[in-house]
C-alpha positions in Angstrom: 13.7 -15.9 8.1 11.8 -16.4 11.3 8.2 -15.1 11.2 7.0 -13.8 14.5 3.8 -11.9 15.4 5.3 -8.4 14.6 6.4 -9.6 11.1 2.9 -10.9 10.4 1.3 -7.7 11.6 3.7 -5.7 9.3 2.9 -8.0 6.3 -0.8 -7.6 6.8 -0.9 -3.9 7.7 -3.6 -2.1 5.7 -4.2 -5.2 3.4 -7.9 -5.4 4.4 -10.6 -2.8 4.8 -11.6 -1.9 8.3 -14.9 -3.5 9.3 -15.8 -0.6 11.6 -15.1 2.0 9.0 -17.1 0.1 6.5 -20.0 -0.2 8.8 -20.1 3.3 10.2 -17.7 5.3 8.1 -15.7 5.9 11.2 -13.2 4.0 13.4 -12.2 4.6 17.0 -8.6 3.7 16.1 -8.3 6.5 13.5 -4.9 6.8 11.8 -3.4 4.2 14.1 -5.9 1.5 12.7 -4.1 -1.5 11.2 -6.9 -1.8 8.6 -7.4 0.4 5.5 -10.0 3.1 5.5 -10.7 3.0 1.8 -9.1 1.8 -1.4 -6.5 4.5 -1.4 -5.0 2.9 1.7 -5.0 -0.7 0.6 -1.7 -2.5 0.1 -0.9 -5.8 -1.5 -0.3 -8.7 0.9 3.3 -9.9 0.9 
Protein backbone atom coordinates (compact mmCIF):
# COMPACT_ATOMS: atom_id res chain seq x y z
CA UNK A 1 0.00 0.00 0.00
CA UNK A 2 1.21 3.50 -0.80
CA UNK A 3 1.40 5.71 2.29
CA UNK A 4 0.64 9.33 1.59
CA UNK A 5 0.14 12.29 3.89
CA UNK A 6 -3.58 11.63 4.42
CA UNK A 7 -2.90 7.97 5.36
CA UNK A 8 -0.34 9.12 7.93
CA UNK A 9 -2.76 11.67 9.34
CA UNK A 10 -5.47 9.03 9.63
CA UNK A 11 -3.11 6.54 11.34
CA UNK A 12 -1.96 9.17 13.85
CA UNK A 13 -5.39 10.78 14.48
CA UNK A 14 -5.98 11.16 18.24
CA UNK A 15 -2.92 9.03 19.14
CA UNK A 16 -1.24 11.82 21.16
CA UNK A 17 -2.54 14.29 23.70
CA UNK A 18 -3.07 17.85 22.49
CA UNK A 19 -0.30 20.14 23.79
CA UNK A 20 -2.65 23.15 23.87
CA UNK A 21 -5.33 21.27 25.79
CA UNK A 22 -2.75 19.96 28.27
CA UNK A 23 -1.35 23.44 28.87
CA UNK A 24 -4.54 25.47 29.13
CA UNK A 25 -7.33 22.85 29.27
CA UNK A 26 -8.69 24.37 26.06
CA UNK A 27 -7.90 24.15 22.35
CA UNK A 28 -8.75 26.56 19.54
CA UNK A 29 -9.42 23.61 17.21
CA UNK A 30 -12.09 22.13 19.48
CA UNK A 31 -13.71 18.95 18.18
CA UNK A 32 -11.81 19.17 14.86
CA UNK A 33 -8.43 18.89 16.62
CA UNK A 34 -6.37 15.92 15.41
CA UNK A 35 -4.99 15.41 18.93
CA UNK A 36 -6.79 13.77 21.86
CA UNK A 37 -8.27 15.96 24.60
CA UNK A 38 -7.93 13.38 27.35
CA UNK A 39 -7.39 9.67 27.82
CA UNK A 40 -10.93 8.86 26.73
CA UNK A 41 -10.11 10.04 23.18
CA UNK A 42 -6.70 8.36 22.82
CA UNK A 43 -6.37 5.67 20.16
CA UNK A 44 -3.59 3.13 19.54
CA UNK A 45 -1.12 3.95 16.78
CA UNK A 46 -1.51 1.68 13.78
